[in-house]
C-alpha positions as CSV (number, residue, x, y, z in Angstrom):
1,M,10.7,204.3,21.9
2,A,11.2,200.7,22.1
3,T,14.3,198.8,23.4
4,A,16.1,196.8,20.3
5,F,16.6,193.3,22.3
6,T,18.8,191.0,20.5
7,H,17.6,188.0,21.8
8,R,14.8,186.4,21.9
9,N,13.4,185.9,25.5
10,L,14.9,182.7,26.8
11,P,12.9,183.2,30.2
12,R,9.4,183.2,28.4
13,L,10.2,180.3,26.0
14,L,11.3,178.4,28.6
15,L,8.0,179.0,30.1
16,Q,6.0,178.3,27.3
17,A,8.2,175.0,26.1
18,R,6.8,173.9,30.0
19,E,3.4,174.6,29.5
20,A,3.2,172.9,25.6
21,V,4.4,169.7,27.6
22,M,2.6,170.2,30.8
23,A,-0.5,171.2,29.0
24,H,-0.2,167.3,27.9
25,T,0.2,166.2,31.7
26,R,-2.3,168.3,33.5
27,P,-5.2,166.3,32.8
28,S,-3.7,163.4,34.3
29,L,-2.9,164.9,37.5
30,R,-6.3,166.8,37.4
31,E,-7.8,163.3,37.0
32,H,-6.4,161.8,39.8
33,G,-6.8,165.0,42.3
34,L,-3.9,166.2,42.0
35,S,-1.7,169.7,41.2
36,D,1.2,170.6,39.3
37,Q,3.1,171.1,42.8
38,Q,1.9,167.6,44.6
39,W,2.9,165.6,41.3
40,R,6.7,167.4,41.2
41,V,6.7,166.1,45.0
42,L,5.0,162.5,44.0
43,R,7.6,162.4,41.4
44,V,11.0,163.3,43.6
45,L,9.8,160.7,46.2
46,G,9.0,157.9,43.5
47,E,12.6,159.0,42.4
48,H,14.4,159.0,45.3
49,G,12.2,157.1,48.3
50,V,12.8,158.8,51.7
51,V,13.9,162.2,51.3
52,D,14.2,165.3,53.4
53,T,12.5,168.2,52.9
54,G,15.0,170.0,52.1
55,R,15.9,167.8,49.0
56,V,12.1,167.8,48.6
57,A,11.7,171.7,48.3
58,R,15.0,172.0,46.2
59,E,13.8,169.1,43.9
60,A,10.3,170.3,43.3
61,F,10.9,174.0,43.0
62,I,8.9,174.6,46.0
63,L,9.8,177.3,48.3
64,G,9.9,175.9,51.8
65,P,6.2,178.0,53.0
66,S,4.4,177.0,49.9
67,L,5.9,172.9,50.7
68,T,4.5,173.1,54.3
69,G,1.2,173.5,53.2
70,V,1.3,171.0,49.8
71,L,2.7,168.5,52.1
72,A,0.0,168.8,54.7
73,R,-2.8,168.6,51.9
74,M,-0.8,165.2,50.7
75,E,-0.4,163.5,54.1
76,R,-4.6,164.8,54.5
77,D,-4.7,162.8,51.5
78,G,-3.0,159.5,52.4
79,L,-0.3,160.5,49.4
80,I,2.6,160.9,51.7
81,R,3.6,160.1,55.2
82,R,6.0,162.4,57.2
83,A,8.6,161.5,60.0
84,R,11.6,162.8,61.7
85,D,14.6,162.6,60.3
86,P,16.3,159.0,63.0
87,E,19.9,160.3,62.1
88,D,18.4,164.1,63.2
89,Q,15.6,164.6,64.9
90,R,15.4,168.4,63.7
91,R,14.9,167.2,60.5
92,S,11.9,166.2,58.5
93,V,11.7,163.2,56.2
94,V,8.8,162.6,53.3
95,E,7.7,159.4,51.7
96,A,4.9,158.2,49.4
97,T,2.5,155.7,50.9
98,A,1.6,152.8,48.8
99,K,-1.3,155.2,48.2
100,G,1.1,157.5,46.6
101,M,3.4,155.0,44.8
102,R,0.3,153.8,43.0
103,L,0.0,157.1,41.7
104,V,3.1,157.7,40.7
105,N,3.5,154.3,38.9
106,N,0.1,155.1,37.1
107,L,0.8,158.7,35.9
108,S,4.1,157.7,34.6
109,C,3.1,155.6,32.1
110,T,1.0,158.1,30.6
111,I,4.2,160.7,31.0
112,E,6.5,158.1,29.5
113,S,4.3,157.2,26.9
114,H,4.2,161.3,26.1
115,Y,7.8,161.2,25.7
116,D,8.3,158.8,23.7
117,W,5.9,160.5,21.4
118,M,7.9,163.6,21.8
119,E,11.0,161.7,21.1
120,K,9.6,160.0,17.7
121,S,8.2,163.1,16.7
122,L,12.2,165.2,17.2
123,G,14.4,162.1,17.3
124,R,16.0,160.9,20.0
125,Q,19.3,162.3,18.8
126,K,17.4,165.7,19.5
127,L,16.0,165.1,22.3
128,M,19.1,164.3,24.0
129,Q,20.5,167.3,22.7
130,L,17.5,169.3,24.3
131,Y,18.5,167.7,27.6
132,Q,22.0,168.1,27.2
133,L,21.5,171.9,26.4
134,L,18.9,172.2,29.3
135,D,21.3,170.9,31.9
136,Q,24.0,173.0,30.5
137,V,22.0,175.9,30.9
138,I,21.3,175.5,34.4
139,E,24.7,174.6,35.0
140,L,26.0,177.6,33.2
141,E,23.6,179.7,35.6
142,Q,25.0,178.6,39.2
143,P,26.3,180.6,41.2
């Protein structure tokens, strides 16, 4: 006998929505040799400049051990620079290189044009409502 769920599978719907949006973004990322994780790191650095690795991990949703490998590959490819935090030598900070920032600027145009299309298709009010609802769900589920 099947279990009778009352509600739709929200985690699955959120994943489907993510994949639907990323289907437009991934080809541009791959064109530039970037993985989804590398793009998330560059996006964080593009928005905030020099960032400690803990914050990169949190904002890019990459676990520490995986982040270490992602950052090593990005450093090897000349996209980021890592250093000790001048205020706390126990911590590391990361920043995008000029090459990394060029990628952020190039890709942001493509991504923003897709968001513009979504806004025209859904309507500005619905897109803003979606952002607000997602923010509320995130806040609601915080411990």
